[in-house]
C-alpha positions in Angstrom: 191.2 83.9 18.1 188.5 84.0 21.2 188.4 81.1 23.6 185.2 79.5 23.9 182.4 79.9 26.5 182.6 77.8 28.8 179.1 76.6 30.2 178.5 77.2 33.8 176.2 75.2 36.0 173.3 76.4 38.5 172.5 74.0 41.0 168.9 74.0 42.8 167.9 72.6 45.4 164.3 73.0 46.2 162.3 72.0 48.7 158.4 73.0 48.3 159.3 76.1 47.7 156.8 77.4 45.4 157.2 81.1 47.7 159.8 83.2 46.2 161.0 80.5 43.5 159.7 82.6 40.2 161.0 85.3 41.2 165.0 83.7 41.8 164.1 82.4 38.3 163.6 85.0 36.6 166.8 86.6 38.9 168.3 82.9 36.5 166.3 84.4 33.1 167.5 87.5 33.2 171.4 86.9 33.6 174.0 88.8 31.0 176.3 85.8 30.2 173.8 83.1 29.2 176.0 80.0 28.6 174.8 78.6 31.6 171.8 75.1 32.5 169.8 74.7 35.4 169.9 71.5 37.6 167.1 72.1 40.4 167.2 68.3 42.4 163.3 68.7 43.8 163.7 66.8 47.1 160.0 66.0 47.6 158.5 69.0 47.2 154.3 68.2 47.7 153.1 72.2 46.7 153.2 74.2 42.8 156.8 73.9 42.5 157.1 71.5 40.0 154.3 73.5 38.0 156.1 77.2 38.9 159.3 75.6 37.1 157.5 74.2 34.1 155.4 77.7 33.9 159.4 79.6 33.7 160.3 77.9 30.2 163.5 78.1 30.9 165.2 75.2 28.2 168.5 74.3 29.0 167.2 72.4 32.2 167.7 69.0 33.9 165.2 67.9 36.4 165.4 65.4 39.1 163.1 64.0 42.0 163.7 62.7 45.2 160.5 60.6 46.1 162.6 60.5 49.8 163.7 64.0 51.4 167.1 63.8 51.2 169.7 65.8 53.7 170.7 68.7 51.7 174.7 68.1 51.0 173.7 64.7 50.1 171.3 66.6 47.4 173.6 69.1 46.4 176.1 66.2 45.8 173.6 64.6 43.4 172.9 67.7 40.9 176.4 68.4 41.0 177.3 65.0 39.6 174.2 65.7 37.1 175.9 68.9 35.9 177.7 69.3 32.4 178.9 72.7 33.1 183.2 74.1 33.6 182.2 76.2 36.4 179.5 75.5 39.5 177.6 77.6 41.1 174.5 77.7 43.3 171.3 79.2 43.6 168.5 78.8 46.3 165.2 79.6 45.9 164.5 81.8 48.2 168.1 84.4 46.7 168.5 86.2 43.6 171.2 86.7 41.9 172.7 90.4 40.4 172.0 90.4 36.7 175.8 90.3 36.3 176.9 88.0 38.8 177.8 84.6 36.3 179.7 87.2 33.7 181.8 89.0 36.1 183.1 85.8 38.5 183.4 83.7 34.6 185.4 86.9 33.7 187.4 86.9 36.9 187.9 83.0 36.7 189.1 83.3 32.7 191.1 86.1 33.3 193.1 84.9 36.4 193.5 81.1 36.3 195.6 80.4 38.5 192.4 81.1 41.1 189.9 77.9 41.4 186.8 79.4 43.1 185.2 82.8 43.4 182.8 84.7 45.7 182.0 88.7 46.1 179.7 90.6 48.6 176.1 90.8 49.6 173.2 92.0 50.4 171.0 90.7 53.5 167.2 91.0 53.1 163.7 90.6 54.2 161.6 88.3 53.4 159.4 91.6 51.8 163.2 92.6 50.4 162.0 95.6 51.4 164.6 96.2 53.7 168.8 96.0 52.0 171.8 95.9 54.3 175.0 95.5 52.6 177.1 92.1 54.4 180.5 92.7 54.6 181.6 96.3 54.7 184.9 95.8 55.1 187.7 94.2 51.9 186.9 91.4 51.1 190.2 88.9 51.5 191.5 86.7 48.5 194.0 84.2 48.3 195.1 81.3 50.3 192.6 83.2 52.7 192.0 79.6 54.7 193.5 81.5 58.7 191.3 84.3 57.1 188.0 82.2 56.7 188.5 80.7 60.2 188.8 84.0 61.9 185.3 86.3 60.3 184.4 83.5 57.7 183.0 85.8 54.6 181.7 83.3 51.8 177.8 82.5 51.2 177.2 80.0 48.7 174.8 81.9 46.8 178.3 83.9 45.8 179.8 81.2 44.7 181.6 80.2 41.4 184.6 77.0 41.3 185.8 75.0 39.0 183.9 71.7 38.6 186.6 69.7 38.8 187.8 70.5 41.8 184.5 70.1 43.7 183.8 66.6 42.5 187.4 65.4 43.7 186.2 67.3 47.3 182.6 67.5 47.6 179.9 68.1 50.4 180.5 66.5 53.6 177.1 65.1 54.0 176.2 64.0 57.4 176.3 67.9 58.3 172.9 69.8 58.0 174.0 73.4 58.0 178.0 74.1 57.9 178.6 71.7 55.0 180.1 74.7 53.1 181.9 76.2 55.8 183.5 73.1 55.9 184.7 72.6 51.8 185.2 76.1 51.4 187.3 76.1 53.8 188.8 72.5 52.6 188.7 74.2 49.3 190.8 77.8 50.9 193.5 75.2 52.1 194.5 73.9 48.6 193.9 76.5 46.1 193.7 80.4 45.9 190.4 81.8 45.4 189.4 85.2 44.1 186.5 87.6 45.1 184.5 90.5 44.8 183.7 93.4 46.0 180.8 94.9 44.7 177.4 92.3 45.8 176.9 90.2 43.2 173.3 88.5 45.1 170.4 88.9 47.9 169.9 86.3 50.3 166.8 86.3 51.8 167.1 85.9 56.3 164.4 84.6 57.5 162.9 84.1 61.1 161.1 80.8 61.3 163.3 78.3 63.2 166.1 80.3 64.0 166.8 79.0 67.3 166.9 75.5 66.0 169.0 76.2 63.2 171.7 78.0 65.8 171.3 75.1 67.8 172.2 72.7 65.6 174.6 75.4 63.8 176.6 75.5 67.1 177.0 71.9 68.0 178.1 71.5 64.1 180.5 74.2 65.0 181.7 72.2 68.1 182.6 68.9 66.3 184.2 70.3 63.3 186.4 72.4 65.9 187.2 69.3 67.5 187.5 67.2 64.8 190.0 69.8 62.9 192.6 71.3 65.3 195.4 69.4 65.6 195.2 69.0 62.0 195.1 72.9 61.5 197.5 73.0 64.0 200.2 71.3 62.5 199.9 73.7 59.4 200.5 77.0 61.9 196.9 77.9 61.3 194.9 79.4 64.4 191.7 78.6 65.7 191.6 80.9 68.5 189.1 83.3 67.1 186.9 80.4 65.4 186.8 79.1 69.3 185.6 82.6 71.0 183.2 83.4 67.9 181.6 79.7 69.4 181.9 81.0 73.2 180.0 84.5 71.9 176.8 81.9 70.3 176.4 80.3 72.8 177.0 83.3 75.7 173.9 84.9 73.2 171.5 81.4 73.4 172.0 81.6 77.7 171.0 85.2 77.1 168.2 84.3 75.5 167.2 81.2 76.7 167.3 83.1 80.6 165.3 86.4 79.3 162.1 83.5 77.5 162.5 82.2 80.9 161.7 84.9 82.9 164.6 84.1 85.6 
Protein backbone atom coordinates (compact mmCIF):
# COMPACT_ATOMS: atom_id res chain seq x y z
CA UNK A 1 0.00 0.00 0.00
CA UNK A 2 1.47 3.37 -1.01
CA UNK A 3 1.54 6.36 1.30
CA UNK A 4 -0.77 9.23 0.56
CA UNK A 5 0.95 11.98 -1.44
CA UNK A 6 1.66 14.94 0.87
CA UNK A 7 0.40 18.45 0.15
CA UNK A 8 3.09 21.04 -0.61
CA UNK A 9 2.43 24.71 0.19
CA UNK A 10 4.15 27.15 -2.16
CA UNK A 11 4.75 30.49 -0.46
CA UNK A 12 4.82 33.46 -2.82
CA UNK A 13 5.31 37.00 -1.53
CA UNK A 14 4.53 39.77 -4.01
CA UNK A 15 4.97 43.52 -4.17
CA UNK A 16 4.14 45.14 -7.55
CA UNK A 17 5.28 41.97 -9.34
CA UNK A 18 3.57 42.26 -12.73
CA UNK A 19 6.77 42.16 -14.81
CA UNK A 20 7.74 38.51 -14.36
CA UNK A 21 4.75 37.05 -12.51
CA UNK A 22 3.13 35.30 -15.47
CA UNK A 23 6.31 33.37 -16.30
CA UNK A 24 6.80 32.49 -12.64
CA UNK A 25 3.23 31.15 -12.30
CA UNK A 26 3.59 29.08 -15.49
CA UNK A 27 6.62 27.34 -13.99
CA UNK A 28 4.46 26.44 -11.00
CA UNK A 29 1.43 25.29 -13.01
CA UNK A 30 3.57 22.96 -15.14
CA UNK A 31 5.09 21.09 -12.18
CA UNK A 32 5.04 17.31 -12.65
CA UNK A 33 3.99 16.94 -8.99
CA UNK A 34 0.40 18.14 -8.81
CA UNK A 35 -0.55 18.08 -5.13
CA UNK A 36 0.31 21.64 -4.15
CA UNK A 37 -1.38 24.84 -3.08
CA UNK A 38 -0.27 28.42 -3.68
CA UNK A 39 -0.29 30.77 -0.69
CA UNK A 40 -0.01 34.18 -2.32
CA UNK A 41 0.70 37.09 0.01
CA UNK A 42 0.20 40.38 -1.83
CA UNK A 43 2.15 43.02 0.03
CA UNK A 44 0.14 46.11 -0.88
CA UNK A 45 0.62 45.91 -4.67
CA UNK A 46 -0.75 48.76 -6.78
CA UNK A 47 0.00 47.37 -10.27
CA UNK A 48 -1.53 44.45 -12.23
CA UNK A 49 -0.28 41.73 -9.88
CA UNK A 50 -3.78 40.68 -8.80
CA UNK A 51 -5.11 40.65 -12.37
CA UNK A 52 -2.26 38.43 -13.59
CA UNK A 53 -2.79 36.04 -10.69
CA UNK A 54 -6.53 35.84 -11.42
CA UNK A 55 -5.85 35.26 -15.12
CA UNK A 56 -3.61 32.28 -14.26
CA UNK A 57 -6.73 30.41 -13.03
CA UNK A 58 -4.82 28.56 -10.34
CA UNK A 59 -7.46 26.59 -8.44
CA UNK A 60 -5.55 25.70 -5.29
CA UNK A 61 -5.01 29.33 -4.31
CA UNK A 62 -5.05 31.18 -0.99
CA UNK A 63 -4.82 34.89 -1.69
CA UNK A 64 -4.12 37.47 1.01
CA UNK A 65 -3.78 41.22 0.51
CA UNK A 66 -2.05 43.48 3.01
CA UNK A 67 -3.36 47.06 3.01
CA UNK A 68 -0.10 48.31 4.53
CA UNK A 69 3.38 47.39 3.36
CA UNK A 70 5.06 44.81 5.60
CA UNK A 71 8.70 43.81 5.91
CA UNK A 72 9.58 40.75 3.83
CA UNK A 73 10.09 38.27 6.66
CA UNK A 74 6.96 39.41 8.48
CA UNK A 75 5.04 38.70 5.25
CA UNK A 76 6.75 35.29 4.88
CA UNK A 77 5.82 34.26 8.43
CA UNK A 78 2.20 35.33 7.95
CA UNK A 79 1.98 33.37 4.69
CA UNK A 80 3.40 30.24 6.34
CA UNK A 81 0.72 30.44 9.04
CA UNK A 82 -1.94 30.29 6.30
CA UNK A 83 -0.41 27.19 4.69
CA UNK A 84 -2.15 23.81 4.91
CA UNK A 85 0.65 21.70 3.44
CA UNK A 86 2.90 19.11 5.04
CA UNK A 87 5.88 20.80 3.39
CA UNK A 88 6.74 24.43 2.68
CA UNK A 89 8.51 25.79 -0.40
CA UNK A 90 9.24 29.34 -1.55
CA UNK A 91 9.00 30.87 -5.01
CA UNK A 92 9.55 34.58 -5.52
CA UNK A 93 7.62 36.24 -8.32
CA UNK A 94 10.63 36.87 -10.59
CA UNK A 95 12.11 33.37 -10.29
CA UNK A 96 11.35 30.09 -12.11
CA UNK A 97 11.30 26.40 -11.20
CA UNK A 98 12.30 23.41 -13.31
CA UNK A 99 9.29 21.18 -14.08
CA UNK A 100 10.48 18.38 -11.78
CA UNK A 101 11.51 20.56 -8.83
CA UNK A 102 8.72 19.53 -6.46
CA UNK A 103 8.68 15.89 -7.57
CA UNK A 104 12.41 15.33 -7.06
CA UNK A 105 12.45 16.98 -3.66
CA UNK A 106 9.37 15.29 -2.26
CA UNK A 107 10.68 11.91 -3.50
CA UNK A 108 13.95 12.51 -1.64
CA UNK A 109 12.32 13.57 1.63
CA UNK A 110 9.85 10.67 1.64
CA UNK A 111 12.62 8.16 0.93
CA UNK A 112 15.12 9.70 3.39
CA UNK A 113 13.02 10.53 6.45
CA UNK A 114 16.03 11.50 8.58
CA UNK A 115 16.26 14.70 6.49
CA UNK A 116 13.81 17.47 7.38
CA UNK A 117 14.78 19.93 4.67
CA UNK A 118 16.28 19.81 1.19
CA UNK A 119 17.79 22.31 -1.24
CA UNK A 120 19.36 22.14 -4.70
CA UNK A 121 21.72 23.81 -7.10
CA UNK A 122 20.30 26.51 -9.38
CA UNK A 123 20.99 28.70 -12.38
CA UNK A 124 21.46 32.46 -12.32
CA UNK A 125 19.73 34.23 -15.20
CA UNK A 126 19.51 37.86 -16.30
CA UNK A 127 16.27 39.79 -16.67
CA UNK A 128 15.91 38.67 -20.30
CA UNK A 129 16.72 35.01 -19.50
CA UNK A 130 19.37 35.09 -22.25
CA UNK A 131 22.38 34.24 -20.11
CA UNK A 132 22.34 31.19 -17.83
CA UNK A 133 25.08 30.40 -15.32
CA UNK A 134 25.30 27.42 -12.96
CA UNK A 135 25.70 28.74 -9.42
CA UNK A 136 27.75 25.93 -7.84
CA UNK A 137 30.08 23.63 -9.78
CA UNK A 138 31.50 21.84 -6.73
CA UNK A 139 29.51 19.14 -4.87
CA UNK A 140 26.97 20.62 -2.43
CA UNK A 141 27.09 19.54 1.25
CA UNK A 142 24.37 17.53 3.01
CA UNK A 143 23.69 16.24 6.53
CA UNK A 144 24.65 18.43 9.49
CA UNK A 145 26.10 21.25 7.42
CA UNK A 146 26.47 24.22 9.80
CA UNK A 147 30.24 24.47 9.31
CA UNK A 148 29.81 24.15 5.54
CA UNK A 149 27.33 27.04 5.51
CA UNK A 150 29.60 29.22 7.63
CA UNK A 151 32.40 28.57 5.16
CA UNK A 152 30.27 29.05 2.03
CA UNK A 153 26.55 29.75 2.19
CA UNK A 154 24.98 27.68 -0.60
CA UNK A 155 21.24 27.62 0.18
CA UNK A 156 18.96 29.78 -1.96
CA UNK A 157 15.39 30.04 -0.66
CA UNK A 158 13.83 29.30 -4.08
CA UNK A 159 15.44 25.81 -3.97
CA UNK A 160 14.26 24.89 -0.45
CA UNK A 161 11.62 22.42 0.69
CA UNK A 162 11.16 21.98 4.45
CA UNK A 163 8.73 20.21 6.77
CA UNK A 164 6.05 22.66 7.86
CA UNK A 165 6.18 21.73 11.55
CA UNK A 166 9.93 22.47 11.59
CA UNK A 167 9.61 25.94 10.13
CA UNK A 168 6.63 26.80 12.35
CA UNK A 169 8.77 26.08 15.43
CA UNK A 170 11.58 28.34 14.25
CA UNK A 171 10.25 31.06 11.89
CA UNK A 172 12.06 33.91 10.15
CA UNK A 173 13.55 36.69 12.26
CA UNK A 174 11.44 39.66 11.22
CA UNK A 175 14.01 42.32 12.11
CA UNK A 176 16.10 41.45 9.04
CA UNK A 177 15.58 42.83 5.54
CA UNK A 178 17.94 40.52 3.62
CA UNK A 179 19.63 37.81 5.71
CA UNK A 180 16.52 36.25 7.24
CA UNK A 181 16.98 33.18 5.01
CA UNK A 182 20.60 32.78 6.10
CA UNK A 183 19.69 33.19 9.78
CA UNK A 184 16.84 30.64 9.69
CA UNK A 185 18.48 27.94 7.57
CA UNK A 186 21.71 28.13 9.56
CA UNK A 187 19.63 27.68 12.72
CA UNK A 188 17.91 24.64 11.21
CA UNK A 189 21.26 23.18 10.11
CA UNK A 190 22.36 22.96 13.75
CA UNK A 191 19.38 20.80 14.74
CA UNK A 192 18.37 18.88 11.63
CA UNK A 193 19.89 17.02 8.72
CA UNK A 194 19.59 18.90 5.44
CA UNK A 195 19.55 17.05 2.13
CA UNK A 196 20.72 18.25 -1.27
CA UNK A 197 20.13 17.63 -4.94
CA UNK A 198 23.13 18.55 -7.05
CA UNK A 199 21.05 19.06 -10.17
CA UNK A 200 19.85 22.67 -10.65
CA UNK A 201 16.09 22.80 -10.07
CA UNK A 202 15.48 26.55 -10.21
CA UNK A 203 16.38 29.75 -12.02
CA UNK A 204 17.25 32.83 -9.96
CA UNK A 205 16.78 36.13 -11.79
CA UNK A 206 19.50 38.62 -10.93
CA UNK A 207 18.70 42.33 -11.05
CA UNK A 208 21.03 45.32 -11.13
CA UNK A 209 18.60 47.72 -9.45
CA UNK A 210 19.43 48.90 -5.92
CA UNK A 211 22.51 46.63 -5.83
CA UNK A 212 24.65 49.08 -3.81
CA UNK A 213 21.89 49.76 -1.30
CA UNK A 214 21.15 46.06 -0.81
CA UNK A 215 24.85 45.24 -0.46
CA UNK A 216 25.18 47.79 2.35
CA UNK A 217 22.13 46.42 4.17
CA UNK A 218 23.44 42.88 3.69
CA UNK A 219 26.87 43.85 5.03
CA UNK A 220 25.40 45.62 8.08
CA UNK A 221 23.02 42.77 8.90
CA UNK A 222 25.71 40.13 8.49
CA UNK A 223 28.06 42.09 10.74
CA UNK A 224 25.33 42.32 13.40
CA UNK A 225 24.60 38.60 13.04
CA UNK A 226 28.27 37.70 13.62
CA UNK A 227 28.45 39.90 16.73
CA UNK A 228 25.25 38.36 18.15
CA UNK A 229 26.11 34.72 17.40
CA UNK A 230 29.88 34.32 17.60
CA UNK A 231 30.07 33.30 21.27
CA UNK A 232 27.24 30.78 20.98
CA UNK A 233 28.72 29.26 17.82
CA UNK A 234 32.23 29.15 19.29
CA UNK A 235 30.94 27.26 22.33
CA UNK A 236 29.36 24.74 19.95
CA UNK A 237 32.70 24.29 18.18
CA UNK A 238 31.79 26.18 15.00
CA UNK A 239 34.34 28.38 13.24
CA UNK A 240 33.42 31.89 12.03
CA UNK A 241 36.80 32.63 10.40
CA UNK A 242 35.58 32.16 6.81
CA UNK A 243 32.43 34.22 7.41
CA UNK A 244 34.45 37.07 8.94
CA UNK A 245 36.86 36.97 5.98
CA UNK A 246 33.92 37.07 3.56
CA UNK A 247 32.55 40.13 5.36
CA UNK A 248 35.99 41.79 5.17
CA UNK A 249 36.14 41.13 1.40
CA UNK A 250 32.64 42.57 1.01
CA UNK A 251 33.64 45.76 2.85
CA UNK A 252 36.84 46.04 0.78
CA UNK A 253 34.92 45.55 -2.47
CA UNK A 254 32.49 48.32 -1.51
CA UNK A 255 35.35 50.63 -0.57
CA UNK A 256 37.06 50.08 -3.94
CA UNK A 257 33.77 50.79 -5.76
CA UNK A 258 33.33 53.98 -3.73
CA UNK A 259 36.86 55.19 -4.53
CA UNK A 260 36.38 54.63 -8.26
CA UNK A 261 32.95 56.28 -8.24
CA UNK A 262 34.37 59.34 -6.49
CA UNK A 263 37.30 59.47 -8.88
CA UNK A 264 39.88 59.42 -6.08
